[in-house]
N, CA, C and O of each residue as an XYZ file, in Angstrom:
404
protein
N      60.941     29.089     24.611
C      59.922     29.150     25.570
C      60.343     30.174     27.045
O      61.423     30.562     27.491
N      58.970     30.349     27.476
C      58.851     31.552     28.313
C      59.549     31.496     29.662
O      59.667     30.510     30.389
N      60.063     32.935     29.898
C      60.764     33.068     30.981
C      60.230     32.811     32.480
O      59.274     33.467     32.893
N      61.052     31.552     33.529
C      61.009     31.258     34.056
C      59.892     32.132     35.123
O      58.712     31.799     35.235
N      60.415     33.111     35.747
C      60.421     34.136     36.738
C      58.467     33.965     35.984
O      57.645     33.373     36.683
N      58.097     34.466     34.801
C      57.004     34.666     34.258
C      55.762     33.071     34.455
O      54.633     33.532     34.622
N      55.742     32.196     34.464
C      55.422     30.360     34.822
C      55.265     30.673     35.902
O      54.116     30.814     36.321
N      56.617     30.938     36.908
C      56.236     31.099     38.560
C      55.550     31.820     38.599
O      54.422     31.374     38.812
N      55.634     33.302     38.452
C      54.603     34.073     38.884
C      52.741     33.785     38.559
O      51.724     34.333     38.983
N      52.918     33.023     37.917
C      51.354     32.409     37.266
C      50.875     31.106     38.156
O      49.704     30.972     38.511
N      51.884     30.191     38.465
C      51.707     29.260     39.357
C      51.645     29.870     40.494
O      50.840     29.150     41.084
N      51.947     30.746     41.266
C      52.027     31.635     42.857
C      50.120     32.010     43.125
O      49.411     31.783     44.106
N      49.747     32.742     41.595
C      48.722     33.314     41.238
C      47.353     32.538     41.429
O      46.246     32.773     41.914
N      48.172     31.215     40.629
C      46.786     30.290     40.802
C      46.116     29.461     42.066
O      45.003     28.978     42.276
N      47.637     29.558     42.966
C      47.307     29.484     44.147
C      46.525     29.632     45.452
O      45.882     29.048     46.324
N      47.115     31.069     44.909
C      46.742     32.426     45.608
C      44.910     31.922     45.119
O      44.216     31.721     46.116
N      44.061     31.700     43.543
C      43.123     32.204     43.922
C      42.772     30.721     44.269
O      41.725     31.013     44.847
N      42.821     29.374     44.370
C      42.694     28.586     44.896
C      41.818     28.826     46.014
O      40.617     28.703     46.255
N      43.814     29.569     47.155
C      43.249     29.392     48.244
C      42.382     30.455     49.127
O      42.004     30.244     50.279
N      42.036     32.141     48.047
C      41.182     32.323     48.320
C      39.885     32.312     47.597
O      39.436     33.431     47.349
N      39.120     31.197     47.167
C      38.314     31.146     45.969
C      36.594     30.780     47.717
O      35.681     31.484     48.148
N      36.851     30.070     47.881
C      35.666     30.253     48.837
C      35.301     31.740     49.701
O      34.263     32.393     49.604
N      36.344     31.998     50.453
C      36.866     33.196     50.729
C      35.435     34.505     50.088
O      34.464     34.996     50.664
N      35.942     34.637     48.791
C      35.601     35.127     47.343
C      34.465     34.705     46.830
O      33.833     35.741     46.628
N      33.755     33.715     46.461
C      32.754     33.435     46.431
C      31.540     33.770     47.664
O      30.387     34.101     47.391
N      31.843     33.677     48.443
C      30.827     34.096     49.999
C      31.065     35.946     49.525
O      30.419     36.675     48.772
N      31.925     36.112     50.123
C      31.762     38.118     49.765
C      30.887     38.645     48.301
O      29.812     39.223     48.142
N      32.070     38.062     47.245
C      30.556     38.072     46.251
C      28.891     37.908     45.900
O      28.138     38.224     44.979
N      28.790     37.189     47.268
C      27.385     36.859     47.018
C      26.512     37.238     48.259
O      25.313     37.015     48.425
N      27.423     37.881     49.115
C      27.009     39.428     49.678
C      26.843     40.094     49.449
O      26.118     40.898     50.036
N      27.396     40.240     48.428
C      28.009     41.933     48.335
C      26.782     42.033     46.978
O      26.537     43.110     46.435
N      26.107     40.741     46.580
C      25.414     41.543     45.121
C      24.423     40.734     45.623
O      23.837     40.298     44.632
N      23.940     40.315     46.567
C      22.878     40.088     47.094
C      21.444     41.562     47.385
O      21.369     41.920     48.560
N      20.945     41.927     46.877
C      19.941     42.855     46.834
C      19.275     42.636     48.431
O      18.744     43.482     49.151
N      19.426     41.723     48.591
C      17.860     41.348     50.239
C      18.947     41.897     51.299
O      18.664     41.800     52.493
N      19.723     42.257     51.056
C      20.923     42.256     52.738
C      20.710     43.759     51.913
O      20.541     44.216     50.783
N      20.878     44.253     53.649
C      20.891     45.859     53.560
C      22.403     46.406     53.450
O      23.407     45.713     53.616
N      22.371     48.030     53.081
C      22.878     48.447     51.930
C      24.835     48.633     53.021
O      25.861     49.209     52.660
N      24.628     48.095     53.914
C      25.058     48.573     54.969
C      26.359     47.322     55.156
O      27.583     47.434     55.216
N      25.319     45.973     55.217
C      26.215     44.747     54.861
C      26.559     44.505     53.889
O      27.560     43.798     53.769
N      25.771     45.062     52.608
C      26.954     44.963     50.824
C      28.016     45.562     51.110
O      29.137     45.062     51.203
N      27.657     46.842     51.286
C      28.864     47.884     51.606
C      30.120     47.075     52.588
O      31.202     46.615     52.225
N      29.801     47.097     53.273
C      30.567     45.778     54.557
C      31.493     44.936     53.882
O      32.657     45.180     54.200
N      31.316     43.813     52.860
C      31.179     42.744     52.361
C      32.712     43.648     51.000
O      33.873     43.284     50.815
N      32.064     44.622     50.483
C      32.969     45.642     49.637
C      34.505     45.327     49.740
O      35.449     44.779     49.170
N      34.156     45.979     50.754
C      35.986     46.252     51.552
C      36.201     45.001     51.754
O      36.992     44.408     51.022
N      35.439     44.246     52.951
C      36.077     42.745     52.463
C      36.906     42.527     51.050
O      38.110     42.723     50.883
N      36.275     42.227     50.414
C      36.134     41.616     48.809
C      37.503     42.308     48.865
O      38.315     41.418     49.120
N      38.344     43.879     48.702
C      38.826     45.090     48.418
C      40.501     44.003     49.287
O      41.361     43.300     48.756
N      40.325     44.282     50.313
C      41.058     43.889     51.519
C      41.852     42.464     50.997
O      43.057     42.545     51.235
N      41.375     40.909     50.204
C      41.972     40.315     49.609
C      42.631     40.795     48.374
O      42.312     41.552     47.457
N      44.150     39.747     48.823
C      45.409     39.994     47.465
C      44.827     40.183     46.592
O      43.606     40.202     46.754
N      45.382     40.426     45.196
C      44.998     41.145     43.869
C      45.103     39.932     43.125
O      44.127     39.340     42.665
N      45.846     39.702     43.052
C      46.306     38.223     42.626
C      45.621     37.149     42.903
O      45.916     36.201     42.174
N      44.407     36.837     44.081
C      42.842     36.174     44.121
C      42.626     36.148     43.397
O      42.334     34.993     43.088
N      42.449     37.239     42.144
C      40.795     37.540     41.614
C      41.603     36.494     40.389
O      42.822     36.458     40.221
N      40.472     35.601     39.535
C      40.781     34.671     38.647
C      41.075     35.655     37.498
O      41.872     35.086     36.752
N      40.820     36.711     37.094
C      40.661     36.908     35.925
C      41.932     37.563     35.822
O      42.253     38.058     34.742
N      42.971     37.651     37.175
C      44.683     37.463     37.014
C      45.597     36.701     36.170
O      46.501     37.000     35.389
N      45.067     35.622     36.581
C      45.233     34.587     35.359
C      45.655     34.590     34.381
O      45.323     35.595     33.752
N      46.385     33.822     33.772
C      47.282     33.527     32.202
C      46.877     32.682     32.085
O      46.881     32.236     33.233
N      46.366     31.840     31.368
C      46.668     30.782     30.246
C      47.590     30.142     29.836
O      47.320     29.781     28.691
N      48.507     29.812     30.132
C      50.083     29.269     29.684
C      49.829     27.426     29.051
O      49.345     26.441     29.609
N      50.212     27.562     28.161
C      51.437     26.184     28.046
C      51.717     25.803     29.015
O      52.188     26.460     29.943
N      51.405     24.296     28.982
C      52.177     23.372     30.058
C      53.295     22.913     29.595
O      53.829     22.360     30.556
N      53.846     22.833     28.844
C      54.442     21.974     28.186
C      56.055     23.923     27.797
O      57.247     23.925     28.101
N      55.610     24.569     27.418
C      56.489     25.446     26.808
C      56.431     27.038     27.286
O      56.961     28.074     26.884
N      55.384     26.642     28.500
C      54.941     28.141     29.146
C      54.397     29.478     28.664
O      54.136     30.561     29.189
N      54.322     28.839     27.193
C      53.842     30.141     26.152
C      52.657     30.885     26.559
O      51.946     30.220     27.312
N      52.217     32.055     26.299
C      51.138     32.612     26.409
C      49.429     32.618     25.837
O      48.240     32.565     26.153
N      50.753     32.762     24.396
C      49.812     33.083     23.026
C      49.548     31.761     22.440
O      50.242     30.754     22.579
N      48.374     31.894     21.716
C      47.874     30.354     20.718
C      47.600     29.719     21.740
O      47.984     28.617     21.347
N      47.284     29.564     22.615
C      46.918     28.550     23.774
C      45.255     27.725     23.667
O      44.183     28.325     23.585
N      45.455     26.176     23.697
C      44.415     25.728     22.647
C      43.455     25.207     24.288
O      43.676     24.028     24.562
N      42.461     25.961     25.338
C      42.344     25.642     26.180
C      41.977     23.937     26.620
O      42.424     23.623     27.723
N      41.220     22.840     25.868
C      41.361     21.773     26.056
C      42.151     21.299     25.871
O      41.921     20.094     25.975
N      43.332     21.534     25.560
C      44.902     20.190     25.512
C      45.708     21.044     26.281
O      46.715     20.586     26.821
N      45.313     22.557     26.438
C      45.587     23.273     27.680
C      47.913     23.384     27.081
O      48.908     23.425     27.805
N      47.800     23.386     25.863
C      49.258     23.787     25.414
C      48.950     24.941     24.349
O      47.860     25.496     24.210
N      49.995     25.168     23.702
C      50.194     26.223     22.775
C      50.278     25.662     20.960
O      50.701     24.566     20.593
N      49.864     26.527     20.258
C      49.875     25.860     18.795
C      51.292     25.019     17.960
O      51.335     24.280     16.976
N      52.528     25.641     19.052
C      53.706     25.413     18.372
C      53.956     23.733     19.255
O      54.334     22.831     18.508
N      53.732     23.332     20.890
C      53.679     22.485     21.148
C      53.195     21.012     20.756
O      53.653     19.870     20.763
N      51.421     22.005     20.236
C      50.673     20.856     19.673
C      50.754     20.418     18.464
O      50.013     19.582     17.946
N      52.015     21.190     17.787
C      52.404     20.718     16.454
C      53.558     19.251     16.346
O      53.601     18.088     15.945
N      54.659     20.664     17.248
C      55.761     19.389     17.104
C      54.865     18.468     18.102
O      54.118     17.846     17.347
N      54.618     18.127     19.305
C      53.946     16.272     19.766
C      53.270     15.792     18.593
O      53.485     14.590     18.436
N      52.586     16.257     17.780
C      51.321     15.842     17.119
C      52.614     15.801     16.334
O      53.371     15.195     17.092
N      53.294     16.107     15.234
C      53.883     15.650     14.606
C      54.950     14.115     15.135
O      55.267     13.203     14.372
N      55.216     14.191     16.190
C      55.403     13.016     16.695
C      54.863     11.728     16.623
O      55.400     10.787     16.038
N      53.598     11.683     17.335
C      52.444     11.031     16.839
C      52.283     10.823     18.747
O      51.983      9.692     19.132
N      52.408     11.480     19.379
C      52.310     11.679     21.024
C      50.362     12.468     21.562
O      49.640     12.667     22.539
N      50.414     12.606     20.225
C      48.481     13.021     20.657
C      47.866     12.400     20.617
O      47.072     12.927     19.838
N      47.178     10.839     21.047
C      46.201     10.840     20.491
C      44.920     11.040     19.156
O      44.156     11.963     19.438
N      44.701     10.579     18.263
C      43.249     11.256     17.205
C      44.183     12.219     17.198
O      44.506     12.277     18.384
N      44.843     13.039     16.596
C      45.665     13.714     15.997
C      46.535     12.979     15.004
O      47.217     11.967     15.164
N      46.319     13.837     13.799
C      46.737     13.308     12.687
C      46.734     14.398     11.675
O      45.631     14.879     11.417
N      47.715     14.846     11.092
C      48.548     15.670     10.924
C      47.666     15.672      8.741
O      47.752     14.866      7.815
N      47.215     16.538      8.848
C      46.762     16.421      7.344
C      47.480     16.764      6.300
O      48.434     17.538      6.379
N      46.983     16.081      4.958
C      48.087     16.299      3.275
C      46.813     15.845      2.918
O      45.885     15.129      3.295
N      47.310     16.823      1.727
C      46.320     17.157      0.536
C      47.117     16.761     -0.972
O      46.536     16.938     -2.043
């Protein structure tokens, strides 16, 4: 199990990313639009820099929803390999069969 503080920190970041997503997309569109004047684009970049750093989606960490583990994460299932193996062995994941030969 991961530390509660790191799990909570990531959840806070997720909320911030969601809150500022529209504003960030608008400012990025202006900043990258080459038809706009250089002053407008620069102003958009300055406003973008004023947004909280944790509102940037690249600062999010993929974490297992069961254990909070940050490594060995399966995006499709939103869980780590350890949790996947445990739940799969118990038969709680539909369609997952433990191989044996």
